[in-house]
Steps between C-alpha positions, in 0.01 A plus 500: 500500500359158404223483244144522631298186413201533268147488633396141549183350355363491855571875549333584168196290592485688833525829310211412269288380792549825695427722202192299394368523856569876518358599158229233469635372167823377347771765448768467236849513647824545312843378599800728467844568646603826665834619633475619860744630755440255782754642745447873569874550573593359158445621146511144365182381332364147504265349245172417671210297360193721482124455463314786333126555462284796397159548651263794540745747343783394731822308433618262772835324542620243750871429502649178635816609678605164648365173633178604674580871458279740302454872436208675329385828359229648282520786257303709257788657314879480544475812718209376715631194681377376838598226737416375844667586828665157498822467301497120470246224580575142601164386358365540146143514632570783740695690233223479238220568747685799642567666166133452404390649829747791465365578155139488631597741779666730243183507288287584806722798582 
């Protein structure tokens, strides 16, 4: 599988804007790479650029899985991981907003 391109400066700016709007202040993000299985029928992993942030006792990750393709999850520990009902998003904004909303719903439960 071809390499997944890194997050662009525009995508990172969009990230920071969404998080600042959501939390009311700037949030530190960290860049990383994670190996993901992108095709369920395959065991092959692909290196995916990743944005990580920690806020309010929760760890969040957004994976870039292709051009305009994103996945997200949040977790408390390696054994407590949560995602959304959507496997992949065509929009970074919808991906980040959905994982933030999913986490808020989880806290309310």
